[in-house]
MIGUVO-964399 format. One record per residue (C-alpha): residue in one letter; y, x, z. Coordinates in steps of 0.1 Angstrom, whole numbers, plus 5000, padded with zeros to 4 digits. Layout:
BEGIN
["a",[Y,X,Z]]
...
END
This chain:
BEGIN
["m",[4723,0142,0811]]
["s",[4724,0179,0798]]
["f",[4714,0211,0817]]
["y",[4728,0247,0812]]
["n",[4693,0267,0809]]
["v",[4686,0303,0806]]
["v",[4658,0306,0784]]
["i",[4639,0333,0764]]
["t",[4647,0327,0726]]
["g",[4631,0359,0710]]
["t",[4605,0386,0721]]
["g",[4593,0420,0708]]
["k",[4569,0447,0715]]
["y",[4559,0481,0706]]
["i",[4522,0490,0710]]
["p",[4518,0525,0701]]
["d",[4492,0535,0672]]
["n",[4473,0563,0691]]
["i",[4443,0552,0710]]
["v",[4430,0572,0737]]
["t",[4396,0562,0750]]
["n",[4377,0569,0784]]
["n",[4355,0594,0765]]
["d",[4385,0614,0755]]
["f",[4388,0624,0790]]
["a",[4353,0640,0790]]
["e",[4369,0675,0786]]
["n",[4391,0670,0814]]
["n",[4385,0690,0848]]
["f",[4392,0663,0875]]
["y",[4403,0675,0911]]
["d",[4407,0655,0942]]
["t",[4441,0660,0963]]
["n",[4426,0693,0980]]
["g",[4421,0706,0948]]
["k",[4382,0703,0948]]
["p",[4363,0692,0919]]
["f",[4345,0661,0916]]
["d",[4305,0664,0918]]
["a",[4301,0633,0897]]
["s",[4296,0635,0861]]
["h",[4322,0625,0835]]
["k",[4299,0592,0829]]
["e",[4299,0584,0866]]
["l",[4335,0588,0870]]
["t",[4345,0567,0840]]
["d",[4321,0540,0846]]
["k",[4334,0536,0881]]
["f",[4369,0537,0868]]
["k",[4363,0510,0843]]
["a",[4346,0486,0868]]
["i",[4378,0487,0892]]
["t",[4406,0487,0866]]
["g",[4389,0473,0835]]
["i",[4406,0499,0812]]
["e",[4386,0514,0784]]
["e",[4414,0521,0763]]
["r",[4452,0532,0765]]
["r",[4481,0539,0740]]
["y",[4500,0570,0736]]
["a",[4533,0573,0718]]
["d",[4537,0598,0688]]
["d",[4547,0632,0698]]
["d",[4581,0626,0682]]
["q",[4589,0592,0702]]
["c",[4606,0586,0735]]
["a",[4611,0557,0754]]
["s",[4643,0550,0738]]
["d",[4627,0551,0705]]
["i",[4600,0527,0711]]
["g",[4622,0505,0730]]
["t",[4645,0500,0699]]
["i",[4615,0491,0680]]
["a",[4606,0462,0703]]
["a",[4643,0454,0706]]
["r",[4648,0451,0667]]
["i",[4618,0427,0668]]
["a",[4631,0406,0695]]
["i",[4664,0404,0678]]
["e",[4648,0392,0646]]
["d",[4626,0368,0663]]
["a",[4658,0350,0680]]
["g",[4675,0351,0650]]
["i",[4706,0362,0662]]
["d",[4735,0387,0654]]
["p",[4732,0419,0676]]
["e",[4769,0418,0681]]
["t",[4768,0388,0700]]
["i",[4748,0404,0728]]
["d",[4766,0407,0761]]
["q",[4744,0430,0777]]
["i",[4717,0453,0772]]
["i",[4694,0458,0802]]
["v",[4667,0484,0800]]
["a",[4640,0486,0825]]
["e",[4627,0523,0828]]
["n",[4613,0548,0856]]
["f",[4614,0580,0837]]
["a",[4638,0576,0809]]
["d",[4632,0600,0778]]
["v",[4607,0626,0782]]
["k",[4602,0649,0753]]
["k",[4566,0657,0742]]
["g",[4554,0690,0760]]
["t",[4581,0685,0789]]
["i",[4580,0666,0822]]
["q",[4620,0667,0824]]
["t",[4634,0630,0824]]
["d",[4668,0627,0802]]
["t",[4687,0602,0813]]
["l",[4720,0613,0795]]
["p",[4729,0592,0781]]
["s",[4711,0563,0796]]
["v",[4681,0548,0776]]
["a",[4702,0516,0771]]
["s",[4732,0534,0756]]
["r",[4706,0552,0733]]
["i",[4692,0518,0723]]
["k",[4725,0502,0716]]
["h",[4734,0533,0694]]
["n",[4700,0530,0675]]
["l",[4708,0491,0670]]
["k",[4744,0503,0655]]
["i",[4759,0477,0676]]
["e",[4796,0483,0676]]
["n",[4809,0456,0704]]
["p",[4822,0475,0731]]
["a",[4820,0446,0753]]
["c",[4781,0448,0748]]
["v",[4776,0467,0782]]
["a",[4744,0488,0783]]
["y",[4728,0501,0813]]
["d",[4693,0510,0831]]
["i",[4676,0497,0859]]
["i",[4649,0516,0879]]
["f",[4627,0490,0897]]
["g",[4591,0504,0893]]
["c",[4568,0483,0874]]
["p",[4586,0451,0881]]
["g",[4616,0463,0860]]
["w",[4615,0441,0830]]
["i",[4610,0410,0853]]
["q",[4639,0421,0876]]
["g",[4660,0428,0842]]
["v",[4654,0390,0833]]
["i",[4665,0381,0868]]
["q",[4695,0401,0864]]
["a",[4704,0384,0829]]
["y",[4698,0350,0844]]
["s",[4724,0357,0872]]
["y",[4749,0371,0847]]
["i",[4744,0342,0823]]
["k",[4745,0314,0853]]
["s",[4778,0329,0866]]
["g",[4795,0327,0832]]
["i",[4797,0366,0829]]
["a",[4774,0366,0800]]
["k",[4759,0343,0773]]
["r",[4733,0364,0758]]
["c",[4714,0395,0770]]
["l",[4688,0417,0756]]
["v",[4663,0427,0783]]
["i",[4640,0458,0774]]
["s",[4612,0477,0787]]
["a",[4604,0511,0777]]
["e",[4580,0537,0791]]
["t",[4561,0569,0781]]
["l",[4540,0576,0811]]
["s",[4518,0598,0791]]
["r",[4546,0626,0795]]
["v",[4543,0627,0833]]
["l",[4509,0627,0841]]
["d",[4487,0654,0859]]
["m",[4456,0653,0839]]
["s",[4436,0669,0864]]
["d",[4440,0638,0884]]
["r",[4415,0608,0878]]
["d",[4446,0586,0882]]
["s",[4459,0599,0849]]
["m",[4434,0576,0830]]
["i",[4453,0543,0842]]
["y",[4487,0548,0826]]
["s",[4498,0545,0790]]
["d",[4529,0540,0769]]
["g",[4546,0509,0756]]
["a",[4577,0487,0753]]
["g",[4586,0450,0753]]
["a",[4618,0432,0748]]
["a",[4634,0396,0750]]
["i",[4664,0378,0742]]
["v",[4677,0359,0772]]
["e",[4705,0333,0767]]
["g",[4721,0302,0781]]
["v",[4713,0272,0761]]
["v",[4721,0234,0766]]
["s",[4694,0210,0766]]
["d",[4687,0174,0780]]
["q",[4661,0186,0803]]
["k",[4654,0217,0826]]
["e",[4637,0245,0809]]
["g",[4636,0282,0807]]
["i",[4639,0300,0843]]
["l",[4635,0274,0870]]
["s",[4633,0298,0901]]
["f",[4626,0336,0909]]
["n",[4620,0354,0940]]
["a",[4621,0392,0947]]
["a",[4616,0416,0975]]
["t",[4614,0453,0984]]
["y",[4594,0467,1011]]
["a",[4606,0504,1018]]
["k",[4600,0510,1056]]
["n",[4566,0522,1055]]
["e",[4558,0514,1017]]
["a",[4585,0533,0998]]
["y",[4562,0562,0987]]
["y",[4532,0547,0979]]
["l",[4540,0557,0943]]
["f",[4557,0593,0943]]
["l",[4562,0625,0924]]
["g",[4538,0650,0935]]
["k",[4523,0684,0926]]
["s",[4491,0687,0903]]
["n",[4457,0686,0918]]
["m",[4447,0717,0899]]
["p",[4442,0746,0922]]
["g",[4469,0773,0917]]
["a",[4494,0749,0902]]
["d",[4530,0753,0903]]
["p",[4542,0731,0932]]
["k",[4575,0728,0918]]
["l",[4562,0710,0889]]
["r",[4558,0673,0900]]
["y",[4538,0644,0883]]
["l",[4533,0608,0887]]
["k",[4512,0602,0916]]
["m",[4500,0573,0941]]
["h",[4481,0560,0970]]
["g",[4459,0537,0953]]
["r",[4440,0522,0983]]
["k",[4474,0514,1000]]
["i",[4490,0498,0968]]
["y",[4458,0477,0966]]
["e",[4461,0463,1001]]
["f",[4497,0460,0997]]
["a",[4495,0438,0967]]
["l",[4468,0415,0978]]
["t",[4487,0409,1011]]
["n",[4522,0404,0997]]
["v",[4523,0393,0959]]
["p",[4505,0360,0966]]
["d",[4531,0350,0991]]
["a",[4560,0361,0969]]
["m",[4545,0339,0940]]
["k",[4544,0308,0963]]
["t",[4580,0314,0974]]
["a",[4591,0311,0938]]
["m",[4570,0281,0933]]
["d",[4584,0266,0963]]
["r",[4620,0273,0951]]
["a",[4612,0255,0915]]
["d",[4596,0226,0936]]
["a",[4564,0230,0913]]
["d",[4531,0219,0917]]
["i",[4505,0247,0913]]
["h",[4482,0222,0894]]
["d",[4506,0223,0866]]
["l",[4509,0260,0860]]
["k",[4494,0269,0827]]
["k",[4497,0306,0826]]
["i",[4504,0337,0850]]
["f",[4517,0368,0832]]
["i",[4508,0393,0858]]
["h",[4515,0432,0857]]
["q",[4485,0449,0840]]
["a",[4479,0472,0870]]
["n",[4443,0470,0880]]
["e",[4421,0445,0868]]
["k",[4400,0441,0900]]
["m",[4433,0437,0920]]
["d",[4450,0413,0895]]
["f",[4421,0388,0899]]
["e",[4419,0390,0934]]
["i",[4459,0384,0937]]
["i",[4452,0353,0916]]
["k",[4425,0340,0937]]
["r",[4445,0346,0971]]
["f",[4475,0328,0955]]
["y",[4454,0297,0948]]
["r",[4437,0298,0983]]
["i",[4474,0296,0998]]
["y",[4473,0261,0984]]
["k",[4437,0256,0995]]
["e",[4425,0257,0958]]
["r",[4393,0274,0949]]
["n",[4390,0258,0914]]
["i",[4411,0282,0893]]
["p",[4419,0271,0858]]
["e",[4398,0289,0831]]
["y",[4426,0301,0810]]
["i",[4454,0309,0836]]
["m",[4455,0346,0834]]
["p",[4458,0367,0801]]
["m",[4450,0401,0803]]
["s",[4455,0433,0781]]
["i",[4447,0460,0803]]
["n",[4411,0468,0790]]
["r",[4427,0478,0756]]
["l",[4463,0487,0764]]
["g",[4463,0502,0797]]
["n",[4492,0504,0823]]
["s",[4523,0508,0808]]
["s",[4546,0500,0838]]
["v",[4576,0481,0828]]
["g",[4559,0473,0794]]
["t",[4528,0450,0805]]
["v",[4545,0418,0810]]
["p",[4568,0415,0781]]
["t",[4541,0429,0758]]
["l",[4515,0403,0769]]
["f",[4540,0376,0769]]
["d",[4549,0385,0734]]
["m",[4510,0384,0725]]
["v",[4505,0350,0739]]
["r",[4536,0338,0723]]
["k",[4524,0351,0690]]
["g",[4487,0342,0692]]
["e",[4478,0378,0695]]
["c",[4458,0376,0729]]
["q",[4422,0371,0724]]
["r",[4409,0392,0752]]
["v",[4376,0386,0770]]
["s",[4374,0399,0804]]
["h",[4342,0419,0817]]
["d",[4347,0403,0850]]
["p",[4321,0373,0855]]
["e",[4350,0350,0866]]
["a",[4361,0332,0837]]
["f",[4397,0327,0844]]
["a",[4409,0355,0823]]
["q",[4388,0346,0792]]
["g",[4398,0329,0760]]
["n",[4422,0326,0732]]
["h",[4454,0322,0750]]
["q",[4484,0302,0734]]
["l",[4515,0284,0750]]
["n",[4528,0250,0744]]
["k",[4563,0236,0748]]
["g",[4568,0224,0781]]
["d",[4541,0246,0798]]
["l",[4550,0259,0834]]
["i",[4542,0296,0835]]
["m",[4550,0323,0856]]
["f",[4559,0362,0856]]
["t",[4550,0385,0886]]
["s",[4546,0420,0891]]
["v",[4544,0446,0920]]
["g",[4552,0486,0919]]
["a",[4571,0516,0930]]
["g",[4594,0511,0957]]
["m",[4578,0490,0969]]
["n",[4590,0460,0949]]
["i",[4575,0428,0940]]
["n",[4590,0399,0920]]
["a",[4581,0365,0903]]
["i",[4599,0342,0880]]
["v",[4588,0303,0875]]
["y",[4595,0293,0840]]
["r",[4592,0262,0818]]
["y",[4584,0274,0782]]
END
């Protein structure tokens, strides 16, 4: 018996070289939403920030790089990793939220789309290779993989290139403490239909949008700095509301994906979760296991990269997946609970999950047989 599976056959990433530490924000004047400066010292602010988010460093793109540039680099690596001819790609799906933003500006540039720019950079001539962007918040790359799966299963496409690319450093209000969360980065994967004698690749997925009350938990707003031009808008968020939303809704979304795959949680080897906030991610995983009345969480279930790479939105999950695939994830968590520690690796047949939450508010999850 043979199965037509949708599998990831190659991955790539781009992690910028420019390291920005928490200490690099020492000269920043942080204000609250009312324009009042914080009384706490920089050390007090950054110590609290690190304790909650786990972030010590983040990466910023070079001054002459935009999202399409770093997305192209990740895409080239994924294409080479899969060993394919770029002309055989049927779709290029790019997850982004702010498109290309040149250094020194905060204007997004979507003309042409980031996907068209990357196709141009890759010098793909085939007009049947359709290139387009999707905006789905931080879960964008996972949603792109879900779209690729749907196109492949329907027979419309056989091979897709799914890319994430973001330069959040270009849209930050540096007078807002939340600016320390974000970073730049790109990830990519070749997703294609493959015939094999067993079920593998994408087994199931789940996605949801909560927009009645939650749509504007992440938004564009004016700077916190007193006297700032209100017409200039920056990335903002209601952090507490996002935290509570994620803890309430993400574990259930993950369980739905597991149920659709008819999978046993005890068989799950890795969870690649969006690197938004270390404390939040730990709590999501704990609540997910508690749904199954399981309190013994596997020691190596959740690789993490946020402490060194920050939150690059759509870039976190594919970057982390590529790191683990290639034996590059040796991160040790500061959290006393050990289930994010260790030298992570993947073995053929491992059951894994991708999951994310972000602007919209959107949630998704994929159950995948590696």
